[in-house]
N, C-alpha and C positions, 0 to 999 in steps of 0.2 A: 695500500691494499695488502701487500706482502706482509707488512708489519701486523695487520689485523689477523692474518692467518697464523702467523708465528705466535701471537698472543693467545689465540684460541688453542693452538696446539700445546703451548706451555700450560695453559689453564687445565687442559685435559690431563696432562701428566701430573700436575700438582694434585688435582682432585683424585686421580687414581691412587697416587701414593698415600694421600691422607686417608682415603677409604680403606686401603690395605692395613694401615696402622690402626685405625679405629676397629676394624674387623678383628685384628689380632688381640687387641685389648679386650674387646667384648668376649671373644672366645676364652680368654684367660679368666675373666670374671665369672662366666657361666659354666665353664667346664674345668674346674681346678684339677691340677695334677700334682704329682710329687715335685718338689723344688728342682731336682735335677732334670726331670722331664720338661718342666716349664722353661728352664734355662736353655736347654737344647732347642726347644721349639722357638724361643725368642731369637737365638743365634741364627737358626735356619731362616726364620722370617726376615731377619735383618739382612741376611745374605741375599735372599730373594729380592727384597726391596732395593738393595744396592745394585743388584744386577739389572733389575728393570729400569731403575733410574739411569744407569749407565747406558743401557740400550736406547732409552728415550733421548738422552742427551746426544748420542751418536746419530740417531735418526734426525734430530733437529739440526745438528751441524751439517749433515749431508743435504738436508732440504735447503738450508740457508746458502750453502755453497752453490747448489743448482740455481737458486734464485739470483744470486750474485752474478753468475755467469750469464743468465738470461738477460738481466738488466744491463750488464756491460755490453753484450752483443747489440741490444736495442739502442743503447746510447751511441755506440760506434756507427751503426747504420744511420742514425739521425744526423750525426756529424758529417758523414759522407754525403748524405742527401743535401744538407745545408751548403756544404762546400761546392757541390755540383751546381746548385741553384745560384749561388753567388757568382760562380765563374760564368755561368750562362748569362746572368744579368749583366755582368761587366762586358761580355762579348756583344750582347745586344745593344748596350749603351754605346760602346765604341763603334759598332756598325752604324747605328743611327747618327752618331756624331760625324762620322766620316762621310755619310751620305749627305748630311746637311751642309758640310763644307764644300762638297763637289758640285 
């Protein structure tokens, strides 16, 4: 389930980035400018895209870190519950065995 959310988040980031790139290309095709202006705009759009991709990657890392902590906590609680159940089962078995011998 966590993996499905991660995949959905990654898909959104990829779609957003591709949309930004396509939008920049379409803007160039329909609103031509001087070469120098176009280069400056491309550099700026590339910086913006890089910054947004870095931000999305950081958010994804943070999300995955939180999920990993949540899962680790749940696993540890499960282990503790199982250990307690096994211990109680052994105690009950030993008590029943001792009563049977008496």
